[in-house]
C-alpha positions as a Markdown table, in Angstrom:
| # | Residue | x | y | z |
|---|---|---|---|---|
| 1 | Unk | 2.9 | -2.2 | -4.0 |
| 2 | Unk | 5.6 | -1.2 | -1.7 |
| 3 | Unk | 9.3 | -1.7 | -2.1 |
| 4 | Unk | 9.5 | -3.2 | 1.2 |
| 5 | Unk | 7.3 | -5.9 | 0.3 |
| 6 | Unk | 9.2 | -6.5 | -3.0 |
| 7 | Unk | 12.5 | -6.8 | -1.2 |
| 8 | Unk | 11.0 | -9.6 | 1.0 |
| 9 | Unk | 10.1 | -11.6 | -2.2 |
| 10 | Unk | 12.6 | -14.2 | -3.7 |
| 11 | Unk | 13.8 | -13.7 | -7.2 |
| 12 | Unk | 11.3 | -16.2 | -8.6 |
| 13 | Unk | 8.4 | -14.4 | -7.1 |
| 14 | Unk | 9.9 | -11.1 | -8.4 |
| 15 | Unk | 10.1 | -12.2 | -11.8 |
| 16 | Unk | 6.6 | -13.8 | -11.7 |
| 17 | Unk | 5.3 | -10.4 | -10.4 |
| 18 | Unk | 7.1 | -8.6 | -13.3 |
| 19 | Unk | 5.7 | -10.9 | -15.8 |
| 20 | Unk | 2.1 | -10.6 | -14.4 |
| 21 | Unk | 2.4 | -6.7 | -14.4 |
| 22 | Unk | 3.7 | -6.6 | -17.9 |
| 23 | Unk | 0.7 | -8.8 | -19.1 |
| 24 | Unk | -1.8 | -6.6 | -17.1 |
| 25 | Unk | -0.1 | -3.4 | -18.7 |
| 26 | Unk | -0.5 | -5.0 | -22.1 |
| 27 | Unk | -4.2 | -5.7 | -21.5 |
| 28 | Unk | -4.9 | -2.1 | -20.2 |
| 29 | Unk | -3.3 | -0.5 | -23.1 |
| 30 | Unk | -5.3 | -2.6 | -25.6 |
| 31 | Unk | -8.5 | -1.5 | -23.5 |
| 32 | Unk | -7.4 | 2.0 | -23.9 |
| 33 | Unk | -7.4 | 1.5 | -27.7 |
| 34 | Unk | -10.9 | 0.0 | -27.9 |
| 35 | Unk | -12.2 | 2.6 | -25.5 |
| 36 | Unk | -13.2 | 0.0 | -22.8 |
| 37 | Unk | -10.8 | 1.1 | -20.0 |
| 38 | Unk | -12.7 | 2.2 | -16.9 |
| 39 | Unk | -9.9 | 3.3 | -14.7 |
| 40 | Unk | -6.9 | 5.0 | -16.8 |
| 41 | Unk | -4.9 | 5.6 | -13.6 |
| 42 | Unk | -4.3 | 2.0 | -13.2 |
| 43 | Unk | -1.8 | 2.2 | -16.3 |
| 44 | Unk | 0.4 | 4.3 | -14.1 |
| 45 | Unk | 0.1 | 2.2 | -11.1 |
| 46 | Unk | 1.3 | -0.9 | -13.2 |
| 47 | Unk | 4.1 | 1.2 | -14.8 |
| 48 | Unk | 5.4 | 2.4 | -11.3 |
| 49 | Unk | 5.1 | -1.2 | -9.9 |
| 50 | Unk | 7.3 | -2.6 | -13.0 |
| 51 | Unk | 9.9 | 0.3 | -12.1 |
| 52 | Unk | 10.1 | -0.6 | -8.6 |
| 53 | Unk | 10.5 | -4.3 | -9.4 |
| 54 | Unk | 13.5 | -3.6 | -11.8 |
| 55 | Unk | 15.0 | -1.5 | -9.1 |
| 56 | Unk | 14.8 | -4.2 | -6.6 |
| 57 | Unk | 16.4 | -6.7 | -9.2 |
| 58 | Unk | 19.0 | -4.4 | -10.1 |
| 59 | Unk | 20.0 | -3.7 | -6.5 |
| 60 | Unk | 20.4 | -7.5 | -5.9 |
| 61 | Unk | 22.4 | -8.0 | -9.1 |
| 62 | Unk | 24.7 | -5.1 | -7.9 |
| 63 | Unk | 25.1 | -6.8 | -4.5 |
| 64 | Unk | 26.0 | -10.2 | -6.1 |
| 65 | Unk | 28.6 | -8.5 | -8.1 |
| 66 | Unk | 30.1 | -6.8 | -5.1 |
| 67 | Unk | 30.3 | -9.9 | -3.2 |
| 68 | Unk | 32.3 | -11.5 | -5.8 |
């Protein structure tokens, strides 16, 4: 996922995407433990997506604080 796409999302969409990413990461980690994971690189992809979403949320909160 690109940061440009994330910046075009609303706050609700970002929170929903963040929750979905955390859930998917949880399932991937459990698949690793039982030896069922076929594509281990997906863990890194979801971790970076979560970081990108947190970055966009943080930027928005800083913008709101500077406006006040």
